[in-house]
C-alpha positions as CSV (number, residue, x, y, z in Angstrom):
1,M,20.4,-10.2,-9.2
2,T,21.0,-13.9,-8.7
3,T,18.1,-16.3,-8.8
4,N,19.8,-19.7,-8.5
5,H,17.5,-22.6,-9.1
6,W,14.5,-20.3,-9.3
7,S,11.5,-20.4,-11.7
8,K,8.2,-18.8,-11.4
9,T,6.7,-22.1,-10.4
10,S,9.5,-23.2,-8.0
11,Y,7.4,-21.9,-5.1
12,R,5.0,-24.9,-5.7
13,H,7.5,-27.2,-3.9
14,K,7.2,-25.1,-0.7
15,T,4.5,-24.7,1.9
16,A,2.1,-21.9,0.8
17,L,0.1,-20.4,3.6
18,Q,-3.1,-18.2,3.4
19,Q,-4.2,-19.8,0.1
20,P,-7.9,-20.4,-0.6
21,N,-9.0,-24.0,-0.7
22,W,-10.0,-24.1,-4.3
23,P,-12.7,-26.8,-4.7
24,D,-11.8,-27.7,-8.3
25,P,-8.0,-27.8,-8.8
26,A,-8.3,-28.4,-12.5
27,H,-10.4,-25.3,-13.1
28,Y,-8.0,-23.3,-10.9
29,E,-5.1,-24.4,-13.1
30,H,-7.1,-23.5,-16.2
31,I,-7.7,-19.9,-14.9
32,V,-4.0,-19.5,-14.0
33,Q,-3.1,-20.5,-17.6
34,T,-5.7,-18.1,-19.0
35,L,-4.2,-15.3,-16.9
36,S,-0.7,-16.1,-18.0
37,K,-1.7,-15.2,-21.6
38,L,-3.3,-11.8,-20.8
39,P,-1.4,-8.5,-21.1
40,P,0.7,-7.3,-18.1
41,L,-0.9,-4.7,-15.9
42,V,2.4,-2.8,-15.4
43,F,5.7,-2.8,-17.2
44,A,9.3,-3.6,-16.3
45,G,10.6,-0.1,-17.0
46,E,8.0,1.4,-14.6
47,I,9.0,-1.1,-12.0
48,R,12.7,-0.1,-12.4
49,E,11.8,3.6,-12.1
50,L,10.0,3.0,-8.8
51,K,12.9,1.0,-7.5
52,S,15.2,3.9,-8.2
53,Q,12.9,6.4,-6.4
54,L,12.6,4.1,-3.4
55,A,16.4,4.0,-3.2
56,E,16.3,7.8,-2.9
57,A,13.8,7.5,-0.1
58,A,16.1,5.0,1.7
59,Q,18.8,7.7,1.7
60,G,16.5,10.4,3.0
61,R,16.4,12.2,-0.3
62,A,12.7,11.4,-0.9
63,F,9.7,10.1,1.2
64,L,7.4,7.2,0.5
65,L,3.6,7.7,0.8
66,Q,1.9,4.3,0.4
67,G,-1.9,4.1,1.0
68,G,-5.3,3.0,-0.1
69,D,-8.0,0.6,0.7
70,C,-7.5,-2.2,3.2
71,S,-9.2,-4.5,0.7
72,E,-10.5,-3.4,-2.7
73,E,-14.0,-4.6,-3.6
74,F,-15.3,-5.4,-7.1
75,A,-18.5,-3.4,-6.4
76,R,-16.4,-0.3,-5.7
77,C,-14.3,-0.4,-8.8
78,T,-15.9,2.7,-10.2
79,A,-14.5,5.9,-11.6
80,P,-15.7,8.1,-8.7
81,N,-14.2,5.8,-6.1
82,I,-10.9,5.5,-7.9
83,R,-10.8,9.2,-8.5
84,E,-11.4,10.1,-4.8
85,T,-8.8,7.7,-3.5
86,L,-6.2,9.2,-6.0
87,K,-7.3,12.7,-5.1
88,V,-6.6,12.3,-1.4
89,M,-3.2,10.6,-2.2
90,L,-2.3,13.6,-4.4
91,Q,-3.4,16.0,-1.7
92,M,-1.3,14.3,0.9
93,A,1.7,14.1,-1.4
94,V,1.4,17.9,-2.2
95,I,1.3,18.6,1.6
96,L,4.3,16.4,2.3
97,T,6.3,17.9,-0.7
98,Y,5.4,21.5,0.0
99,A,5.4,21.6,3.8
100,G,7.9,18.9,4.3
101,N,10.4,20.1,1.6
102,K,11.0,16.6,0.2
103,P,10.0,14.8,-3.0
104,V,7.3,12.2,-2.4
105,V,7.0,8.7,-4.0
106,K,3.3,7.9,-4.4
107,V,2.4,4.3,-4.2
108,G,-1.3,3.2,-3.9
109,R,-2.7,0.1,-2.3
110,I,-4.8,-0.2,-5.5
111,A,-5.3,-2.2,-8.7
112,G,-4.7,-5.6,-7.1
113,Q,-5.4,-5.4,-3.4
114,Y,-8.3,-7.9,-3.7
115,A,-6.8,-10.6,-1.4
116,K,-6.7,-10.7,2.4
117,P,-4.9,-13.0,4.9
118,R,-7.0,-14.3,7.7
119,S,-6.3,-15.7,11.1
120,S,-8.5,-18.8,10.5
121,D,-9.8,-20.8,7.5
122,T,-13.3,-20.5,8.9
123,E,-15.4,-18.1,10.9
124,T,-18.8,-18.3,12.6
125,V,-21.5,-15.9,11.4
126,N,-24.9,-16.0,13.0
127,G,-24.2,-19.5,14.3
128,L,-23.1,-20.8,10.9
129,V,-19.5,-22.0,10.3
130,L,-18.3,-20.7,7.0
131,P,-15.1,-20.4,5.0
132,S,-13.4,-17.1,5.9
133,Y,-13.8,-14.2,3.5
134,R,-10.4,-13.9,1.9
135,G,-11.1,-10.9,-0.4
136,D,-13.1,-10.5,-3.5
137,M,-10.5,-12.3,-5.6
138,A,-11.4,-15.5,-3.6
139,N,-15.0,-15.4,-2.5
140,D,-17.8,-13.1,-1.5
141,I,-18.4,-11.5,1.9
142,E,-22.1,-12.5,2.0
143,A,-22.6,-15.0,4.8
144,T,-23.8,-18.0,2.8
145,E,-22.1,-21.3,1.9
146,E,-22.4,-20.6,-1.8
147,A,-20.9,-17.1,-1.5
148,R,-18.0,-18.1,0.7
149,R,-17.0,-21.0,-1.6
150,P,-13.6,-20.0,-3.2
151,N,-14.1,-19.5,-6.9
152,P,-11.0,-19.2,-9.2
153,D,-13.1,-17.3,-11.8
154,R,-12.8,-14.4,-9.3
155,L,-9.0,-14.3,-10.1
156,L,-9.9,-13.5,-13.6
157,Q,-12.4,-11.0,-12.6
158,G,-9.8,-9.4,-10.3
159,Y,-7.4,-9.1,-13.2
160,H,-10.0,-7.2,-15.3
161,M,-10.9,-5.0,-12.4
162,S,-7.2,-4.2,-11.8
163,A,-6.8,-3.5,-15.6
164,A,-9.7,-1.1,-15.5
165,T,-8.3,0.7,-12.5
166,M,-4.8,0.9,-14.0
167,N,-6.3,2.4,-17.2
168,L,-8.1,5.1,-15.3
169,L,-5.1,5.9,-13.1
170,R,-2.9,6.3,-16.1
171,A,-5.5,8.6,-17.7
172,F,-5.9,10.7,-14.5
173,T,-2.1,11.0,-13.8
174,R,-1.0,11.7,-17.4
175,G,-4.1,13.4,-18.8
176,G,-4.2,16.5,-16.7
177,F,-6.1,15.5,-13.5
178,G,-2.8,15.2,-11.6
179,S,-1.5,18.5,-12.9
180,L,-0.3,21.0,-10.2
181,H,-2.4,23.6,-12.1
182,R,-5.4,21.7,-10.6
183,V,-4.1,21.5,-7.0
184,Q,-7.0,23.6,-5.7
185,A,-9.6,21.4,-7.5
186,W,-8.5,18.2,-5.5
187,N,-10.2,19.4,-2.3
188,Q,-13.3,17.3,-1.7
189,E,-16.5,19.2,-1.0
190,F,-17.1,17.6,2.4
191,V,-13.5,18.5,3.5
192,K,-13.4,22.1,2.3
193,Q,-15.1,23.7,5.3
194,S,-13.1,21.7,7.8
195,P,-9.9,23.2,9.5
196,M,-7.7,20.8,7.5
197,G,-9.6,21.6,4.3
198,R,-9.0,25.3,4.9
199,N,-5.3,24.7,5.6
200,Y,-5.0,22.8,2.4
201,E,-6.8,25.5,0.5
202,R,-4.4,28.1,1.7
203,M,-1.4,26.0,0.8
204,A,-2.9,25.2,-2.6
205,K,-3.5,28.9,-3.3
206,R,0.2,29.6,-2.6
207,I,1.2,26.9,-5.1
208,S,-1.2,28.3,-7.7
209,D,0.1,31.8,-7.1
210,A,3.7,30.6,-7.6
211,I,2.7,28.9,-10.9
212,K,1.0,32.1,-12.1
213,F,4.1,34.1,-11.2
214,M,6.3,31.7,-13.3
215,Q,3.9,32.2,-16.2
216,T,4.0,36.0,-15.8
217,I,7.8,36.2,-16.0
218,G,8.0,33.8,-18.9
219,I,9.0,30.5,-17.2
220,P,7.3,27.6,-19.0
221,T,4.7,25.8,-16.8
222,D,3.6,23.2,-19.3
223,T,6.4,20.9,-18.4
224,P,5.7,17.2,-17.4
225,Q,6.9,17.9,-13.9
226,L,3.9,20.3,-13.4
227,K,1.3,18.7,-15.8
228,E,1.8,15.0,-15.0
229,T,2.4,12.9,-11.9
230,Q,3.9,9.5,-11.3
231,F,1.7,7.1,-9.4
232,F,2.6,3.5,-8.7
233,T,0.6,0.5,-7.6
234,S,1.2,-2.1,-4.9
235,H,-0.6,-5.0,-3.2
236,E,0.2,-7.9,-0.9
237,A,1.5,-10.8,-3.1
238,L,-0.8,-13.3,-1.4
239,F,-2.5,-15.6,-3.9
240,L,0.6,-17.2,-5.6
241,G,-1.2,-18.7,-8.6
242,Y,-2.3,-15.2,-9.7
243,E,1.2,-13.7,-9.1
244,E,2.8,-16.6,-11.0
245,A,0.5,-16.0,-14.0
246,M,1.3,-12.3,-14.0
247,T,5.1,-12.9,-13.9
248,R,6.8,-12.2,-17.3
249,E,10.4,-12.1,-18.6
250,D,11.5,-8.6,-19.6
251,S,12.0,-8.5,-23.4
252,T,14.5,-5.6,-23.3
253,E,18.3,-5.9,-22.9
254,A,17.9,-5.6,-19.1
255,G,16.1,-8.9,-19.0
256,G,15.0,-10.6,-15.8
257,W,11.6,-11.7,-14.4
258,Y,9.0,-9.1,-13.2
259,D,5.7,-9.7,-11.5
260,C,3.6,-7.4,-13.7
261,S,0.5,-7.5,-11.4
262,G,1.8,-4.3,-9.7
263,H,4.8,-2.2,-9.4
264,M,5.6,-3.0,-5.7
265,L,4.6,-6.2,-3.9
266,W,4.8,-6.8,-0.2
267,I,4.9,-10.0,1.9
268,G,2.8,-10.1,5.0
269,D,3.6,-10.8,8.6
270,R,1.8,-14.2,8.3
271,T,3.6,-15.4,5.1
272,R,7.2,-14.4,5.6
273,Q,8.6,-17.8,6.5
274,P,12.2,-18.1,5.1
275,D,11.5,-21.6,3.8
276,G,8.0,-20.8,2.7
277,A,6.4,-20.5,-0.8
278,H,6.0,-16.7,-0.7
279,V,9.6,-15.9,0.0
280,E,10.6,-18.5,-2.6
281,F,8.4,-16.8,-5.2
282,L,9.4,-13.3,-4.5
283,R,13.1,-13.9,-4.4
284,G,13.1,-14.4,-8.1
285,V,11.1,-11.3,-9.3
286,R,12.8,-8.0,-9.7
287,N,10.1,-5.8,-8.3
288,P,10.8,-3.7,-5.3
289,L,9.5,-5.6,-2.3
290,G,8.0,-4.7,1.0
291,M,7.9,-6.9,4.1
292,K,5.5,-6.3,7.1
293,V,7.1,-6.8,10.5
294,G,5.0,-7.1,13.6
295,P,5.8,-7.6,17.3
296,K,6.3,-11.4,17.0
297,Y,9.4,-11.0,14.8
298,E,12.8,-12.5,15.5
299,V,15.8,-10.4,14.4
300,D,17.8,-13.2,12.9
301,T,14.7,-14.3,10.9
302,I,14.2,-10.9,9.5
303,L,17.9,-10.6,8.5
304,S,17.8,-14.0,6.8
305,I,14.7,-13.1,4.8
306,I,16.3,-9.8,3.6
307,E,19.4,-11.8,2.6
308,I,17.3,-14.2,0.6
309,L,15.2,-11.5,-1.1
310,N,18.0,-9.1,-1.6
311,P,21.3,-11.0,-1.7
312,E,23.1,-8.2,-3.6
313,N,22.0,-5.6,-1.1
314,E,20.5,-3.6,-4.0
315,P,19.2,-0.1,-3.0
316,G,15.4,0.3,-3.5
317,R,14.8,-3.4,-3.5
318,M,13.6,-3.9,0.2
319,T,11.2,-1.9,2.2
320,L,10.5,-2.9,5.8
321,I,6.9,-1.9,6.9
322,T,6.9,-2.0,10.7
323,R,3.5,-2.4,12.5
324,F,4.0,-2.5,16.3
325,G,1.3,-0.3,17.7
326,A,1.6,2.9,19.7
327,R,2.1,1.1,23.0
328,Q,4.8,-1.3,21.8
329,I,6.8,0.5,19.1
330,D,9.4,1.7,21.6
331,K,10.0,-1.9,22.7
332,Y,10.2,-3.6,19.3
333,L,11.5,-1.0,16.8
334,P,15.0,-0.1,18.3
335,P,16.4,-3.7,18.2
336,L,15.3,-4.0,14.6
337,L,16.9,-0.7,13.6
338,R,20.1,-1.6,15.4
339,A,20.3,-4.9,13.6
340,I,19.7,-3.4,10.2
341,K,22.3,-0.7,10.8
342,R,24.8,-3.1,12.2
343,A,24.4,-5.4,9.1
344,G,24.8,-2.5,6.7
345,L,21.6,-3.4,4.8
346,N,20.2,-1.1,2.2
347,V,16.6,-1.1,3.5
348,L,13.9,1.6,3.3
349,L,12.3,1.9,6.8
350,T,8.6,2.8,6.8
351,C,5.8,2.7,9.4
352,D,2.3,1.2,9.1
353,P,0.6,2.8,12.1
354,M,-2.8,1.2,11.3
355,H,-2.8,-2.5,11.9
356,A,-1.5,-2.8,15.4
357,N,-3.8,-0.1,16.7
358,T,-7.1,-1.8,15.9
359,F,-9.7,-2.5,18.6
360,S,-13.4,-3.2,18.9
361,A,-15.7,-0.4,20.1
362,E,-18.7,-1.2,22.4
363,S,-20.9,-1.5,19.3
364,G,-18.6,-4.4,18.1
365,R,-17.2,-2.3,15.2
366,K,-13.5,-2.6,14.6
367,T,-11.9,0.9,14.7
368,R,-8.7,2.8,15.2
369,N,-8.0,6.0,17.2
370,F,-6.5,8.8,15.3
371,D,-4.3,9.7,18.3
372,D,-2.9,6.2,18.5
373,I,-2.0,6.3,14.8
374,L,-0.3,9.7,15.1
375,S,1.5,8.6,18.3
376,E,3.0,5.5,16.6
377,L,4.2,7.7,13.7
378,Q,5.8,10.2,16.0
379,C,7.6,7.4,17.9
380,F,8.7,5.9,14.6
381,F,10.4,9.2,13.6
382,E,11.9,9.8,17.0
383,L,13.3,6.3,17.4
384,N,14.9,6.4,14.0
385,W,16.5,9.7,14.8
386,A,17.8,8.3,18.1
387,E,19.3,5.3,16.3
388,G,20.8,7.3,13.5
389,T,18.6,5.6,10.9
390,I,16.2,7.2,8.3
391,P,12.4,7.3,8.7
392,G,11.7,6.9,5.0
393,G,7.9,6.5,4.6
394,V,4.4,5.7,5.8
395,H,1.8,3.1,4.9
396,F,-1.9,3.9,5.5
397,E,-5.3,2.3,5.0
398,L,-7.3,5.3,3.8
399,T,-10.1,6.3,1.4
400,G,-11.3,9.5,-0.2
401,D,-14.8,8.8,0.9
402,N,-16.5,10.5,3.9
403,V,-16.5,7.4,6.0
404,T,-16.7,7.2,9.8
405,E,-14.4,4.2,10.6
406,C,-11.6,5.6,12.7
407,I,-12.4,7.7,15.7
408,G,-10.8,11.1,16.6
409,G,-9.3,13.6,14.2
410,G,-10.3,17.2,13.6
411,R,-14.0,16.4,13.8
412,H,-13.5,14.4,17.0
413,L,-15.4,11.3,15.7
414,A,-16.7,9.4,18.7
415,P,-17.4,5.6,19.0
416,E,-21.1,6.3,18.6
417,D,-20.4,8.0,15.2
418,L,-19.0,4.8,13.7
419,N,-22.4,3.7,12.4
420,L,-23.0,6.9,10.4
421,R,-20.9,5.8,7.4
422,Y,-19.1,2.6,8.3
423,L,-18.5,1.1,4.8
424,T,-15.4,-1.1,5.0
425,T,-15.7,-4.9,4.6
426,C,-12.5,-5.5,6.4
427,D,-10.4,-3.0,8.4
428,P,-11.2,0.7,9.3
429,R,-9.7,3.4,7.2
430,L,-8.9,7.1,7.6
431,N,-11.3,9.3,5.7
432,A,-10.1,12.2,3.5
433,E,-10.1,14.8,6.2
434,Q,-8.3,12.6,8.7
435,S,-5.7,11.8,5.9
436,L,-5.0,15.4,5.3
437,E,-4.6,16.1,9.0
438,M,-2.2,13.2,9.2
439,A,-0.2,14.6,6.2
440,F,0.2,18.0,7.8
441,Q,1.5,16.3,11.0
442,I,3.9,14.1,9.0
443,A,5.2,17.1,7.1
444,E,6.3,18.7,10.3
445,M,8.2,15.6,11.3
446,I,9.9,15.4,7.9
447,R,10.9,19.0,8.1
448,S,12.4,18.4,11.5
């Protein structure tokens, strides 16, 4: 991988959008230097392993499941919350693997998704003009001048929260919680009695019966493939000072620079300027990269960014995360697929069916309709099949909690139900039951 004239600070000579207006630059630089001396959150070998698995997904030999909170919150960095999010991801992965007959690459929006892009630097709350809430790593959602003032100490706090999350994820996935022997124990109580919960229970029982059969005839079932699971982390690489501080040179023979804040990083629809600071920074790190693509894209710009970020056309390096909306995907996705195919680019094609399907209910709550999310996914698969390209993954905002943020699904949540358990500080998420229902639907598409 060539990184001509690149250093982990070369982005500072470019225009960086979506950065907090840190009131004390000297203190901000002190925090960045402090972070640069702290241990990495992930390791280069893990990052390379994820890249190889994403290369398999790009060829249709695996499938990417990427999901988690829209924006993590410091107050919700607790063992139960982390466990429930992991649990629903494991359930979805089992459904996709068993019912869809394909290995699943599990990547969470977790352990670092504390920063959010915003459409404006300010917002008006109760008649008061305040700095926009940019995620817990920048400021607090409380609507006061003091709370909204960007504070670089929060970068350090975000690191420690991410480290605690990573520690627990490693313990869960390698210490038995993620074992297929426990596949029936992952079903949340509030989901068990639902149609989707019962479908999952039946499938889990078949898996458990198969494992018992293997034990009965003497086939070992204490192998890592059954007792452990691989789970990777990802977040939007938004606050560049934090990403710079977490970037380290690999000490093994492989060498190279890796952003050790997460295994996979993505660049947003608002920060993917070819001559911008975010593209400049990411072109030099060897992590697998995602890029969000919304309706306002230009084909030549997308192709040029891919060339900058992946000049050697390395498999597993680039993932395109399309987000067009159920009513526009048939207009915007085919030209992109044709251009990618015509250029011969090694790109993993995935769909984010959440962001472009957001609307405000009469109550003023932002929400998403389950049917719109499913419709965009179905169109994504069908359009890829029509163009001869591979639908390689999905990207969800979801939670293991029993929230009421997206309408529809098996329980037919209505707009008036949103106030029952509307907990998100940013975008509406699928709850555990809706996530399982979505996984069963996707499994059918994969199997097709």
